[in-house]
MARLUM-167358 format. One line per 8 residues: number of its first residue (from 1); for each residue x, y, z of C-alpha. Coordinates in Angstrom, 1 decimal. Layout:
BEGIN
NUM	X:Y:Z ~ ...
//
This chain:
BEGIN
1	-87.3:-30.0:-16.7 ~ -85.1:-28.7:-13.7 ~ -82.6:-26.0:-14.6 ~ -79.2:-26.0:-13.0 ~ -76.9:-23.0:-12.7 ~ -73.0:-23.4:-12.7 ~ -71.1:-21.0:-10.5 ~ -68.8:-18.7:-12.7
9	-65.1:-19.3:-12.3 ~ -62.8:-16.3:-13.1 ~ -59.6:-17.4:-14.7 ~ -56.3:-16.4:-13.4 ~ -55.4:-14.1:-16.3 ~ -58.9:-12.5:-16.4 ~ -58.3:-11.6:-12.7 ~ -54.9:-10.2:-13.5
17	-56.4:-8.1:-16.3 ~ -59.1:-6.7:-14.0 ~ -56.5:-6.0:-11.3 ~ -54.0:-4.3:-13.6 ~ -56.8:-2.2:-15.3 ~ -57.8:-1.0:-12.0 ~ -54.3:0.1:-11.1 ~ -54.0:2.1:-14.3
25	-57.1:4.1:-13.7 ~ -55.4:6.3:-11.3 ~ -51.7:6.5:-12.6 ~ -50.6:9.4:-10.5 ~ -51.6:7.6:-7.3 ~ -50.0:4.4:-8.7 ~ -46.6:5.9:-9.4 ~ -46.6:7.8:-6.0
33	-47.3:4.4:-4.2 ~ -44.7:2.6:-6.3 ~ -42.1:5.3:-5.6 ~ -42.7:5.5:-1.9 ~ -42.9:1.7:-1.5 ~ -39.6:1.2:-3.6 ~ -37.9:3.9:-1.3 ~ -38.9:2.1:1.7
41	-37.7:-1.3:0.3 ~ -34.4:0.5:-0.8 ~ -33.9:1.7:2.8 ~ -34.8:-1.7:4.1 ~ -32.3:-3.3:1.8 ~ -29.5:-0.9:2.9 ~ -30.3:-1.8:6.5 ~ -30.0:-5.6:5.7
49	-26.7:-4.8:3.9 ~ -25.4:-3.0:7.0 ~ -26.7:-5.6:9.5 ~ -25.0:-8.3:7.6 ~ -21.7:-6.5:7.5 ~ -18.8:-9.0:7.2 ~ -15.1:-7.9:7.7 ~ -13.7:-10.4:5.1
57	-16.3:-9.4:2.6 ~ -15.7:-5.7:3.3 ~ -11.8:-6.3:2.7 ~ -12.5:-8.0:-0.6 ~ -14.9:-5.1:-1.6 ~ -12.5:-2.5:-0.5 ~ -9.7:-4.0:-2.6 ~ -12.0:-3.9:-5.6
65	-12.9:-0.2:-4.9 ~ -9.6:1.3:-3.8 ~ -6.5:-0.8:-4.5 ~ -4.4:0.4:-7.5 ~ -3.0:-3.1:-7.9 ~ -2.8:-6.5:-6.5 ~ 0.5:-6.9:-4.5 ~ 1.6:-10.2:-2.8
73	4.7:-11.3:-1.0 ~ 5.8:-14.7:0.3 ~ 5.4:-15.2:4.0 ~ 9.0:-16.3:4.3 ~ 10.1:-13.0:2.4 ~ 12.0:-15.0:-0.1 ~ 12.1:-14.1:-3.8 ~ 9.3:-15.3:-6.2
81	10.4:-17.9:-8.7 ~ 8.5:-18.7:-11.9 ~ 7.1:-21.7:-10.2 ~ 5.8:-19.6:-7.3 ~ 4.0:-17.2:-9.9 ~ 2.4:-20.2:-11.6 ~ 1.2:-21.7:-8.2 ~ -0.2:-18.2:-7.2
89	-1.9:-17.8:-10.6 ~ -3.5:-21.4:-10.3 ~ -4.8:-20.6:-6.8 ~ -6.2:-17.1:-7.4 ~ -7.1:-17.2:-11.1 ~ -5.2:-14.0:-11.8 ~ -2.1:-13.4:-13.8 ~ 0.9:-12.0:-12.0
97	4.0:-10.2:-12.9 ~ 7.4:-10.4:-10.9 ~ 8.0:-7.1:-9.4 ~ 11.1:-5.5:-7.7 ~ 11.4:-2.0:-6.2 ~ 14.8:-0.4:-7.1 ~ 16.7:1.6:-4.5 ~ 18.7:3.3:-7.4
105	17.5:4.6:-10.8 ~ 17.1:1.9:-13.4 ~ 17.6:4.5:-16.2 ~ 20.0:6.8:-14.5 ~ 21.0:9.0:-17.5 ~ 17.9:8.8:-19.5 ~ 17.5:12.6:-19.3 ~ 20.7:12.9:-21.3
113	18.9:11.3:-24.2 ~ 16.4:14.1:-24.4 ~ 16.9:17.0:-26.8 ~ 15.1:19.5:-24.5 ~ 15.4:20.9:-21.0 ~ 14.0:18.0:-18.8 ~ 15.0:19.5:-15.5 ~ 11.9:21.8:-16.0
121	12.5:23.6:-12.7 ~ 10.1:26.6:-12.9 ~ 9.3:25.7:-16.4 ~ 5.5:26.4:-16.8 ~ 5.4:24.6:-20.1 ~ 6.6:21.3:-18.6 ~ 4.1:18.5:-19.0 ~ 2.6:17.5:-15.5
129	2.0:13.9:-16.4 ~ 5.6:12.9:-17.3 ~ 7.7:10.2:-15.4 ~ 11.3:11.0:-14.6 ~ 12.6:7.5:-13.9 ~ 10.9:4.1:-13.2 ~ 11.6:3.1:-9.7 ~ 11.0:-0.7:-10.2
137	11.1:-3.3:-12.7 ~ 8.4:-6.0:-13.7 ~ 8.6:-9.1:-15.8 ~ 5.2:-8.9:-17.8 ~ 3.3:-11.5:-19.7 ~ 0.7:-11.1:-22.3 ~ -1.9:-12.3:-19.9 ~ -1.1:-9.6:-17.3
145	-1.3:-7.0:-19.9 ~ -4.7:-8.3:-21.1 ~ -6.1:-8.4:-17.6 ~ -4.9:-4.9:-16.8 ~ -6.6:-3.6:-19.9 ~ -3.4:-2.4:-21.3 ~ -1.9:-2.7:-24.8 ~ 1.7:-3.1:-26.0
153	3.4:-1.4:-28.9 ~ 6.1:-3.6:-30.2 ~ 6.9:-6.7:-28.0 ~ 8.0:-7.8:-24.6 ~ 11.7:-7.9:-23.9 ~ 13.5:-11.2:-24.5 ~ 17.1:-10.6:-24.0 ~ 19.0:-9.0:-21.0
161	19.7:-5.8:-22.9 ~ 16.1:-5.3:-24.2 ~ 13.5:-3.1:-22.3 ~ 9.9:-1.9:-22.7 ~ 9.1:1.5:-21.4 ~ 5.8:2.9:-19.9 ~ 3.9:5.3:-22.2 ~ 4.4:8.2:-19.7
169	8.2:7.9:-20.2 ~ 7.6:7.6:-24.0 ~ 5.5:10.7:-23.9 ~ 8.6:12.6:-22.3 ~ 10.4:12.0:-25.6 ~ 7.4:13.1:-27.7 ~ 7.6:16.4:-25.7 ~ 11.4:16.8:-25.9
177	12.4:14.5:-28.6 ~ 15.2:11.9:-28.6 ~ 19.0:12.4:-28.7 ~ 21.3:9.4:-29.3 ~ 23.6:10.0:-26.4 ~ 25.3:6.7:-26.8 ~ 26.5:7.6:-30.4 ~ 27.3:11.1:-29.5
185	27.6:11.9:-25.8 ~ 26.6:15.4:-24.8 ~ 29.2:17.7:-23.4 ~ 28.8:20.1:-20.4 ~ 29.7:23.6:-21.2 ~ 31.0:25.2:-18.0 ~ 30.9:28.8:-19.4 ~ 27.2:28.7:-20.4
193	26.2:26.0:-17.9 ~ 24.3:24.0:-20.7 ~ 24.6:20.7:-22.2 ~ 25.9:20.9:-25.9 ~ 25.0:18.1:-28.3 ~ 25.3:17.2:-32.1 ~ 22.0:18.2:-33.7 ~ 22.7:15.4:-36.3
201	21.8:12.9:-33.7 ~ 18.4:14.4:-32.6 ~ 15.3:12.5:-33.8 ~ 11.9:14.3:-33.7 ~ 9.4:12.0:-31.8 ~ 5.8:12.4:-32.8 ~ 4.4:9.1:-31.4 ~ 5.3:6.5:-28.8
209	5.8:3.8:-31.6 ~ 8.7:5.9:-32.9 ~ 10.7:5.0:-29.7 ~ 10.9:1.4:-30.7 ~ 14.6:0.7:-31.5 ~ 16.0:3.6:-29.6 ~ 18.8:3.0:-27.0 ~ 19.0:4.1:-23.4
217	21.5:3.6:-20.6 ~ 20.3:0.7:-18.2 ~ 21.7:-0.2:-14.9 ~ 23.2:-3.6:-15.2 ~ 21.6:-6.5:-13.2 ~ 24.1:-6.0:-10.3 ~ 23.2:-2.2:-10.2 ~ 26.9:-1.5:-10.1
225	27.3:-0.2:-13.6 ~ 25.6:0.7:-16.9 ~ 24.9:-1.1:-20.1 ~ 23.1:-0.4:-23.3 ~ 19.5:-1.4:-23.7 ~ 17.3:-1.3:-26.7 ~ 13.6:-0.2:-26.4 ~ 11.5:-3.1:-28.0
233	8.1:-2.1:-26.6 ~ 6.0:0.7:-25.1 ~ 3.2:-0.2:-22.5 ~ 0.2:1.8:-23.3 ~ -2.4:2.7:-20.6 ~ -4.4:5.6:-19.4 ~ -2.4:7.6:-17.0 ~ -4.3:7.4:-13.6
241	-1.6:9.1:-11.5 ~ -0.5:12.3:-13.1 ~ 0.5:14.0:-9.9 ~ 3.1:11.2:-9.2 ~ 5.0:11.8:-12.3 ~ 6.6:15.0:-11.1 ~ 8.6:13.5:-8.5 ~ 11.9:11.5:-9.0
249	10.7:8.5:-7.1 ~ 7.2:7.5:-6.1 ~ 7.7:3.8:-5.2 ~ 4.2:3.2:-6.3 ~ 3.2:-0.5:-6.2 ~ 1.4:-0.4:-9.6 ~ 1.9:-2.0:-13.0 ~ 2.0:1.4:-14.6
257	5.2:3.4:-14.6 ~ 7.6:0.4:-14.0 ~ 10.4:-0.6:-16.4 ~ 9.7:-3.8:-18.3 ~ 12.6:-6.2:-18.4 ~ 13.2:-9.7:-19.5 ~ 13.3:-12.9:-17.4 ~ 17.1:-13.1:-17.9
265	17.6:-9.5:-16.6 ~ 15.4:-10.2:-13.4 ~ 17.2:-13.4:-12.7 ~ 20.6:-11.8:-12.7 ~ 19.4:-8.8:-10.6 ~ 17.6:-10.9:-8.1 ~ 20.1:-13.8:-8.0 ~ 17.5:-16.0:-6.4
273	14.1:-15.8:-8.1 ~ 12.8:-13.1:-10.5 ~ 11.1:-10.7:-8.3 ~ 10.4:-9.6:-4.6 ~ 6.8:-9.4:-5.1 ~ 3.9:-10.6:-7.4 ~ 2.1:-7.8:-8.9 ~ -1.2:-8.0:-10.8
281	-4.0:-5.8:-12.0 ~ -6.5:-4.5:-9.3 ~ -9.2:-7.1:-8.5 ~ -12.3:-6.6:-10.8 ~ -14.9:-7.2:-8.2 ~ -15.7:-8.4:-4.7 ~ -15.8:-12.2:-5.7 ~ -12.2:-12.0:-7.1
289	-11.1:-10.0:-4.2 ~ -12.4:-12.6:-1.9 ~ -10.7:-15.4:-3.9 ~ -7.4:-13.5:-3.7 ~ -7.7:-12.8:0.1 ~ -8.6:-16.4:0.9 ~ -5.6:-17.7:-0.9 ~ -3.2:-15.2:0.6
297	-3.7:-15.5:4.3 ~ -0.8:-15.3:6.6 ~ -0.8:-18.9:7.5 ~ -0.2:-19.9:3.9 ~ 2.7:-19.5:1.4 ~ 1.6:-16.0:0.2 ~ 0.7:-12.9:2.1 ~ -1.5:-10.2:0.6
305	-0.2:-6.5:1.0 ~ -3.3:-4.3:0.9 ~ -4.4:-1.2:2.9 ~ -7.9:-2.6:3.0 ~ -7.1:-5.0:5.8 ~ -5.8:-2.2:8.2 ~ -8.5:0.2:7.0 ~ -11.3:-2.3:7.8
313	-9.8:-3.0:11.2 ~ -9.5:0.7:11.9 ~ -13.3:1.3:11.3 ~ -14.5:-1.9:12.9 ~ -15.8:-0.4:16.0 ~ -17.6:2.5:14.4 ~ -19.3:0.3:11.8 ~ -20.4:-2.2:14.4
321	-22.2:0.7:16.3 ~ -24.3:1.7:13.3 ~ -25.3:-1.9:12.5 ~ -27.8:-2.1:15.3 ~ -29.3:1.1:14.4 ~ -29.9:0.1:10.8 ~ -31.8:-2.9:11.8 ~ -34.3:-0.7:13.7
329	-34.6:1.6:10.7 ~ -35.1:-1.3:8.3 ~ -38.1:-2.7:10.5 ~ -39.6:0.8:10.5 ~ -39.6:1.3:6.8 ~ -40.9:-2.3:6.2 ~ -44.0:-1.4:8.3 ~ -44.3:1.9:6.3
337	-44.2:0.0:3.0 ~ -47.0:-2.3:4.3 ~ -49.2:0.6:5.3 ~ -48.8:2.1:1.8 ~ -49.9:-1.1:0.1 ~ -52.8:-1.6:2.6 ~ -54.1:1.9:1.8 ~ -53.8:1.3:-1.9
345	-55.7:-1.9:-1.8 ~ -58.5:-0.4:0.4 ~ -58.9:2.5:-2.0 ~ -59.0:-0.1:-5.0 ~ -61.7:-2.0:-3.2 ~ -63.7:1.2:-2.9 ~ -63.5:1.9:-6.6 ~ -64.2:-1.8:-7.7
353	-67.2:-2.5:-5.5 ~ -69.5:-2.1:-8.5 ~ -67.5:-4.6:-10.6 ~ -67.2:-7.0:-7.8 ~ -71.0:-6.8:-7.2 ~ -71.7:-7.6:-10.8 ~ -69.3:-10.5:-10.9 ~ -70.8:-11.9:-7.6
361	-74.3:-11.5:-9.1 ~ -73.0:-13.6:-12.1 ~ -71.9:-16.3:-9.8 ~ -68.2:-15.4:-9.2 ~ -66.9:-17.0:-6.0 ~ -65.2:-15.4:-3.1 ~ -61.9:-17.0:-4.3 ~ -62.3:-15.2:-7.6
369	-62.6:-11.8:-5.8 ~ -59.5:-12.6:-3.8 ~ -57.6:-13.3:-7.1 ~ -58.5:-9.9:-8.5 ~ -57.1:-7.8:-5.6 ~ -54.2:-10.1:-4.7 ~ -53.0:-10.0:-8.3 ~ -53.2:-6.1:-8.1
377	-51.3:-6.2:-4.9 ~ -48.5:-8.5:-6.2 ~ -48.2:-6.5:-9.3 ~ -47.6:-3.5:-7.2 ~ -45.0:-5.4:-5.2 ~ -43.4:-6.6:-8.3 ~ -43.0:-3.2:-9.7 ~ -41.6:-1.8:-6.4
385	-39.2:-4.7:-6.0 ~ -38.0:-4.3:-9.7 ~ -37.1:-0.7:-8.9 ~ -35.7:-1.2:-5.4 ~ -33.1:-4.0:-6.1 ~ -30.9:-2.2:-8.7 ~ -31.3:1.0:-7.0 ~ -30.2:-0.4:-3.6
393	-27.1:-1.9:-5.2 ~ -26.3:1.3:-6.9 ~ -26.8:3.3:-3.7 ~ -24.6:1.0:-1.8 ~ -21.7:1.9:-4.1 ~ -22.6:5.6:-4.1 ~ -22.6:5.6:-0.3 ~ -19.1:4.1:-0.3
401	-17.8:6.7:-2.8 ~ -19.3:9.5:-0.9 ~ -17.6:8.4:2.3 ~ -14.3:8.1:0.3 ~ -14.7:11.5:-1.4 ~ -15.9:13.5:1.7 ~ -14.0:11.6:4.5 ~ -11.4:9.7:2.7
409	-12.7:6.5:4.2 ~ -11.3:3.6:2.1 ~ -13.6:0.9:3.3 ~ -16.7:-0.6:1.7 ~ -19.0:0.1:4.6 ~ -21.9:-1.2:2.5 ~ -20.9:-4.5:0.9 ~ -23.1:-6.6:-1.4
417	-24.5:-9.7:-0.2 ~ -27.0:-11.9:-1.9 ~ -29.4:-11.6:1.1 ~ -30.0:-8.1:0.1 ~ -31.9:-8.7:-3.1 ~ -33.4:-11.8:-1.6 ~ -34.7:-9.9:1.4 ~ -36.1:-7.1:-0.6
425	-37.9:-9.6:-2.9 ~ -39.4:-11.6:0.0 ~ -40.3:-8.6:2.0 ~ -42.1:-6.9:-1.0 ~ -44.4:-9.8:-1.5 ~ -44.9:-10.6:2.2 ~ -46.1:-7.1:3.0 ~ -48.2:-7.1:-0.2
433	-49.8:-10.3:1.0 ~ -50.2:-9.1:4.7 ~ -51.5:-5.7:3.6 ~ -54.1:-7.2:1.3 ~ -55.4:-10.3:3.1 ~ -57.6:-8.7:5.6 ~ -59.5:-6.0:3.6 ~ -59.9:-8.5:0.6
441	-61.1:-11.4:2.8 ~ -63.7:-9.1:4.4 ~ -64.9:-8.1:0.9 ~ -64.9:-11.6:-0.5 ~ -67.0:-13.0:2.4 ~ -69.9:-10.7:1.6 ~ -73.0:-12.4:0.1 ~ -73.7:-11.4:-3.5
449	-76.7:-9.4:-2.5 ~ -74.6:-7.4:0.1 ~ -71.9:-6.8:-2.6 ~ -74.6:-5.5:-5.0 ~ -76.1:-3.2:-2.3 ~ -72.6:-2.0:-1.3 ~ -71.9:-1.1:-5.0 ~ -75.2:0.7:-5.4
//
């Protein structure tokens, strides 16, 4: 009876196991190749990011990185109404507060409500993070507070004579205590050059919450006189601008430090509308920044006020010069990564010749041999790509931060684009294929007897 032999067929997973086992035989070499390949892919990814630099994306990313708040005005410079804010929120997906800068103090005599020396001229014990007087007012909502990551002790103002104060102002009273100057006004002693007050009206303040219910003098909506206002809330946040609190007026366009008033107060102060600007928390990321930017162009109803636009324009020419250079660098590192994998596979073929010779003698096909080495090559590429993509994203942000810290460049020079991870992924597997195909095909085409002889 005639005997028939079937050619062996190596399964896919068997090929992967053989390939991965070969990789682990020399772990130090493997780690070095993965590291160098990943570094090459990272530098290639950075070059792709630089080459695909887009000004509008750079503006959006710069807003997310460097803007302290999102500030918008109307193109016709008219006041914001509640309907305007609702339309803006619908278009951008962000919650906005009505905001107005004040040319005169909103709490002109609040220092008279302190039981300590709040002039602190030359006072070494004076806190450095206290605010003298809010220079603007906002009409906040619960949604704005939530999106800003703040919290509110008490509640938001509802009546014209109710206010909520920023926590830095509340901290001033923790340091110097509260004196009810409305119930018992302080008297200036011309002989001692000091203010005299009745100790019976001094309240020791140990927490911000204890300021709820206290009274201050508030500029009336016409800014021509004073009225009594009751503190109904304290806005809590982490103070990001301690150096700004030592001046009497900073004019900072941020949600922090502003006096929080009711809609009724804002309406009477503005006469038309409730604020000169729409103010919101900083954009959380480039995608949100792009949405705000796209909906607040100069040809629409709203106009974005951000230094990011002028900063990007200022560095336009410099960035464009570096873009071409980055492309050449990226190509060079792509070739280097291919050379690393090519060398790795060649060495792997040398060490596996005995195994391959035995498999061929048992009837393994040329295709089966290709499977072994391509699985090894693609595993190597997968590990390198997995390390390169997150590292490239992180390094992009690190480069932007370094440029800001060292040179105060408030521009996202390297901006995230989806083509960055896609290009790294594709390049990793393309160079793995190209670097593997020639040496592997050469080995796979050998006759079984030649493979056994080479192994011997």
